[in-house]
N, C-alpha and C positions, 0 to 999 in steps of 0.2 A: 430786483425788485418785481414783485411776484407779477404775472401770468392770467389774464382771464379768463378761465376755460368754462366752457361748459362741455358738460358729458351727458348722451343720450345713450338706452340703450338699445333694443333691436327697432330701427327705422323700417323695414316693411313698408318701403316705397310711401311715406306718410309722410317728404317732403312741407310741403305751406303749414301744416300742420307744426310737423317739429318747430321750424322755423318762426312761425308764431306765438309759439310758446318759451322757446327761448326770448323773444321780442321783451313778452310782458315778465318774463323773469325776471332779464333784465333789469327792467323801470322798477322791478320790486326789491331789489337789491340797491338798490341806486348806482348803478355802472354807466357809463355814457357809451359805451358797449363791449362786443365782447370779441375778444383775440383770437378765438379758434374755438367753432365747436367740434368734438370728438361724436362719433356714430359708432356704436361696440357692433356692426355687424348686422346681416338681412338688409343694407343694403339695399337691394336691389333695383342695379341702375342697368333698366328697361327700358333700352332705346324705339323698341319699336316692337310690332305682335309675333316675332320671328325668336325674339329677344326671351320673348314673355313664353312660350313654346318647350325652351331648355331650362327652365325652371324649374329646381324636382320641388313640384306640391302638386296638388293631383290639380285638372283641368278647372273644375265646380270652384275655385279660388282665384283664378289665375285672374289678374286686373290689370289694365295699363299703370292706374295708379300718377304719381304725379313727377318723376324725374325726368324723362322726355320733354316737355317744357324746358326742365333746367339744361338738358342737351339741343334743342331745336337755337336757344338763345332765348326763347320767349319769356323765359324768366332767368334771373341770375343770382344766385344764391347771399343773401345779405352779408352772408360772414364767412371766412375762410374757413372750408368744411374738410376734415379728415375722415377716413373711415378705412375699417378691415371688413374680411370678407367673414360672413357667414356659413351657416346653409341651405341659407332660400337665397341665391342669389343666380344675375346675367351670367354666371361662371365662363360663359363662352368668351363675352365683354373684359371683365376681367383678365381674362387668361392674355390677351392683349398688352396687356399694363403689369407684367410677374413683374416688372422691379418696380411699377407703382409707377405712379400717371395720372395726370385732372382728365377724369370724365367727363366733365362739364367745367366750364369758364367758373373758379375758387373754387372748388370741390376737388380734391384728392384722393386716391385709392392707393394703400399703403405698403398694396405687394402681397405677393404669397408671405414674406417678411421684411423687416424694414427697418431700419436706424436714422430718424429726422430729425434735424435742430429747427428748432422755432425762441426766435428771442438765444434767449441760455438754454432751453429748454431739452433736454434731448425726449424722445419718446420714439420707444421700440415697439413694432408690432408681429404680434405671430393669428395670421391671415385662417378659416377652416376650423374644423371640430377634430377632435378626436375618434377615432378606429385606428386599433392597432395592427388588424387586418393588412393594411392598407401602406401603414406607416412605412415603412423600407423599401417601400415603390417609387417609381420614378411618375412622372408626370407625364403619364400616357395617354392620354385621355385628349384627344380633337373630334373637330368636329366632321362626320354627323353624330351626333352622339345615342348608342344607348341609354334604357332607363337608369343600369346600371351606370353609364361616363357618368351621368347627370347627379346622382351622390356620390361614387367615389371622388370624383373633379373638387370638391370643396373638401378633404383628410387630409387632414396635415401632412407632409411631409417630414420623412427624417434628416434629410441635406437642406428644405430652409430653417429647420429648428437646430441644425450641427452651425450653423454660419452664426446666428442669434449669440450660441454657447463660444462662438470666440471671443465674443465681446470683452473688452478688460479694462475699458474704463467707466467713472458710474453714469448710468442711463438716472433720470427723475422717474418719467411715468412707463408703464409697458400696461400692453394691452392682448386681449385674447380675447375670445368671442362665448367657447365657453370655457367654464372656470379655470383654473388649474386645481389636480385631483387633492384633495383632501383640505380642500380651504373650506369644507363647509363646516368643519371641527372645530374653527382657527374664531366662528364668529357666537352669536345666539342660536345655539343650531337647536336650543328645544324649541326656539319660536317656530323657524323655522319650518321644521317640521309638524308642527303644528298649523301652519299654512301651506303647505306644501306635504300632504301625507305618501305621497308617493316618491320624494325623495328619500324616505329614509331605510327602506332596502335599500337601495343602491348606493347609499353612502357608505351601510354595513358594510356591504359585498364588495365594496372598494371599485363597482362598476359606476362612479357619475365622475364626471369633469377629465379632466388631459393631463396625463405622463407630462405631452413635451411643455405644456404649459406651465408645468409646475418646472422643470428642470429648468426653463427659462425666465423663470421667479426665480427659484433659487440662485440662479446665478449670476443676473443681473441686481438682483434686490433692489429693486427700485421704492422709492417715497412714496406712491401709486403704483394700485394694478386697476384696472378696469377690466368688468366683461360685460357679458346680456347674456342671452341664449334660453335661459332659464324662465323666464319672465317673473323674476321676484327679484322688488330691492332689495341686496343684503349686503351690510358689514361685517369686515372682518379684521386680523389684527395681526399680524406677525411680525415677533421679536425676536430672529434669527442667533441672537444670544445664548437662547433659551428650548432651542430645538432638538431634539435630541441627534444623539449620532446617527451618519446618513451612509449609506450602501448602495447601492447601482438600483435604481427601480425598472430598469428595464431586458426582462430574462432575453436573453442570444437568441432566439426564434421569438417571436411576436406573430399566435395562433385566433384567432374570432376566437369569443364566446363560447363557450359549450354548454350554458346553462340559460333560461327564459329569461332574458332582461323584460326590468319592469318600466313600466308607460314612461316617457319621457326621463332618460336616463341621461345622457351625453348627444344622446340627435333626439331632436324634437321633430317626429312625423307628423302631417298637417292630421290625418285621417286618424291617431292616434294622439292626438294631444287632449291633455281630460281638467286642464283648466275649464273649472265650470262658467267661469268669465267669455272663454274665447271661442272663438270662431273659425279655428286652426291659425298657419304660423304666418300667414298673410292679414295682414288690415281685411277686413273684406268688408263687400259695396255693400251700403247699406248702415256700419256700423252708425253710431249715433259723434262722428267728429263735430269737433267746430269750438268754439268761445266758452262754453260752459262745458265742454266735457273737459279739458285741461285741467291737467294738474301737472307739478310741477314743485322740485323741492330746491333746497338754498346750499349750500355750504360755504362755510367762512375756515379762511385759512388752518385752526383747530381742528377742525373735525367735521365728520357731518351731524350738521346742526340744527335738523328742523326744515319743515315742508309749508311751502306759498302754494297753498288752492288760488288756482286763478280763474274768476269769471267773470269774465267780460273786461270790463276795463279797468273794474275792483279788487285788486289783489288782496286780500287778509290772508295776515300770517299766522299760522295755527300757533295754541299756546301747547301743544305736543312737544318736546323738543326731540330728535334723535342721534343724541348724540355720541360718535361713534366711540369713546370708550365706555357708557352707558351700554350699545348694543354689542360690547367685545366681553364676556364672562373671566374674569380674573380672579385669581386667588390676591389677600389679604385687599388692606383699604383701598379708597382712590384719594390717595393721597399727591397725587402727581407722577409718583413712580412709575416702570413701565412694568410690570410685575412678568410672572413667564404666564404662558396662553396656556398650556398645555394641561395646566391642572382641573379646568372642569371638564374634559375629553373622558369619558367611558375610560381605561384602564386596557380592556378588550380591542377597540377603538384604536389605542394611542401607538401600542404595538406595531398596527397592520398600517400605518398613516405612511407616504412616498417615503421615502428614504434615496438618499442622493449618493453619489460615490464620493470618496475622500479627493479626489482631484477638485469637487466642487467648492469643499470645505478650506480649501487651500485658496486662497482667493487673492489676487491680485492686485498690490499697495492703492490701487487708485478705483476699487470696488470696496469705497468704507462705509456705506448704507446698512444700519441695522434694524431698522423698522420699518414693516412696509404696511399700508394703508389696504385694504381692499373694497372692492364695490362693485358689485353688479345692480344693473338697473332692468327694468320691464320693458315692457314696448308701448308703442303711444296710439292707446286707449284712452277710454270713458276711465277718470276716477284711477287710473294705476301712476305709480312713481316711474317716468320713465328719464325725466331730467332731473339733474344739478349741477350748479355754478359753483365753480370754485376759484380760490386765488392758488397759485401755485407757486411757491417761490422754488430755483433751481437749488439745487444742492450745492452747486458749486458757483461760490460766488466770484465773480471775475472783475477787478477791477475797472473803474471806469464805466460799470455797466450798472449803477443806480438807478438812471432811467431807462423806461423803456421806449424807443422810440417806436411808434404805432405810425400806419401799422405795421404789421408784422408777417414777412415773407421767410416763409419754406426756406428751409436750409440743406441741403445735402450733408452728412458726417462725414467728415474723413476716416474713422475706424471703417466704418459700415463700408464704403464705397475700397478701400485697401478690403476687405474679405469680401464681396464683389466679383474682385478681378481675382483672388485666389481659386475660390469656384469657379469660375463662368465655362470654365471649361470640362467641368463635371456638371454640365446640365446639359438631361437628354427631355427633349418632347416628341409626346408622338410615339414612341415605341416600348408598347411593351416588354417587349425579348429583350429589349436593351439594359442588364445593372446599373442597378446606382453604384459607383464607387464607393468602397468602404470606409470609412472615419478610420482616417491614418491618426488620429491623435493629436492632441490640444498642442505639443509641444512640434511635431513637426509643420505644424499649422503657421506656428507658432513667428514662425522664422519667416515663411512667408508672409504672411502678415505685413513683418516690420517691414519687410523689404518693398510692397506692393503701398505702405502710408508712405514710405519719403517719394515713390515715383507721384503720388495722389497732392502731395505736398508744392512739387519742383511741376506739373503740371496743371493743377487746376488752383490750389487754395496759391498759389502765388500771384496767378495769375488772374484771381478774378471770378473764378468758375464754378465756386462754389451756391449759389443761388438756384435753386428749381425755375428752372426757365416757362412761365405761363402759356406754353405753347401747343395749347390745347386744339385738338381738328378733330374735326368729328370723319370715322369711319363708314358707319352701317348710315342708311340714309332714317333722316328720323320718324316717328311716328306717323301714320296716314289713318287720321278716324277715319276714312271712306274701309280703312283694311279688316277683312275681320279676325277678333281674336281669337286664339282654339283654331286654329284650322288645321291646323299640324304641321307648316310647313317650316324645318328647322333651316336656321340663320346660313349663311357663307361665313368664312374666315375671313378675314380682315390684317394689314402686314401696316403697326399702330407707329407712322410717324415717329409715335414720344419715344416710344423702347428704342426703333431706330437712332433716335438723337442721344440716348442714351451708352447706348450700348458704341459709337460714334466719338463722343465724351470719353471714355471707359475706356476706348482701346480695345472693345471683343465681341466676340462670334454674337452675332443675334440669330438663337435658332427657332425662334418666334415670326421669321419675315417670310412670308408667304407668295408669293408670286401673285398672279391673276389662274393664268394659267392653271396650279395646283388648287386655287380658293375653288375653280368653276368647277375642274373635274372631282374634289370633292362632294358640291354641293350636288352633281350629278348620283352621287354614289349612293348619298342621304335619298333618292327616288326609293332605295329599297327597308328603306321603315318601312315598318307595318307598326299605323298605332292602333292601338287599343280603344275602347270604348271608353275610357273610365281618362286618357288621354296621356297616358303613357306612351312608349313606344320602345322595339325589338329591333331586331337588325333580321331581313325575311330569309335570311343566307347563313347567320349567326357566325359573319367574320366581321374583324377588328381591323378600322384600314391602320397601315404601319408607314413608318416613316421615322428616320430618327428625329426629322424639321429641324433642324440644323437651314436649313433656306439660303439665302444668298451672300451669308456668314462668311467670314472668313476665319475659320479656326486655326487658331495657333498662332496666325499671323501676328497678331501682337505683343506676343510676350515677351517681355525679358524686357523692351523698353522702356 
């Protein structure tokens, strides 16, 4: 049975408006409830003024927005909400929950990478944005952050991508903040480039989109893939059976681009954001949010099928239909059959689209889906397409699951937990000098994952421990309205009890377990940060804090059990 899913683009802290829009939209669609709201990044889980000071944006755009009310318990999310990380985040809070966890009651961060279950749906997520020069590095950033740290911390890492690429069973929904590389050519790209003129050069020179997200999309082949980041609604379609032969998209050495990048390519710099309507990457104080500003879109199970403009309590269905089949140019007549997607792409571009290794072409039998619908949505601003509602059927129909027992609870995924156990000892935090363990290949990991799946089955599945526990707990103090915003004070590190509980559940080391003494020492070192007039900061002695970040975890203690 289909699940009722709401999808939102970039959140930018506007939770009150997003929830109000979902409520109006589900009424217009005739739903009595929403099973889950997915926010595709730039969520901005800012707990207090200190968190705000390490969000990657100029000081003039920093404001507390709505999240702190949900964190403190003053308000509660009306729907189960899950989100992934983008490039405007309180990354110091999200790193506490590297493996995923509740940032507030009923609001779940999916972690750096994850696969979770909601009913019969399997949802995979890859947080962050693509920057090739940081891809093969470890998670080295620790508080206090330099200006560079605030940006590199949200760049996708190879180790997290590698874990997702070990998935061998079918996934229903895939999520990334920035677009999978090359996806812009799989929809109505002419219309897209007319609307966003600065995209075309980046698309043609290959600098638009995420190589990592593209790899995961091709390997997992979900029925739906949702993204945000580029602040435009865009639908595309992939027919994997008709794609060209594939080779390795990643060079052996990834270097920074040597040519100048056009505006708003893979990372949206708030100072350089050239959307005429935008006032930066965050929702800016003074924007005309509210009832009359809402515009959301509806989707049915067959495609992306039309917009609903919400004005007060009287939603009105627009005449214009935005069917995914109409939004994606394909050869031949529309007769219900799926035609090749590459026919509308310029030959010179088609030859340079991302390609993949033969390893990805030899898919496991448990990954059978051949067609994927892509949708990117805008951010929550007036007259923008930032929300869509979908009825999503799981690709795999399980016996006895014809009826959905609501409300649904998030559950861990057996295969993913096995993968986490395999890679746990390869994870380091806070030490730039510590190299990432090289990829040993799918065949090597497969044997280890099979063994760990048996462990998960015996120790967690059979013992009824697969539900994600509702164990949210505050770590940092919530926002004090008397606190001065933009005072430059950085937050201290916290050891999150949810991460500790997760690591204990899986019997793996917890590299993010920080003692109070260590956190206070690092906070004292943060006083050496020099603050610039634009709200940026850098280290006065040009030194980076070091440490493997293994905390009090017991490295290797549980291996083989």
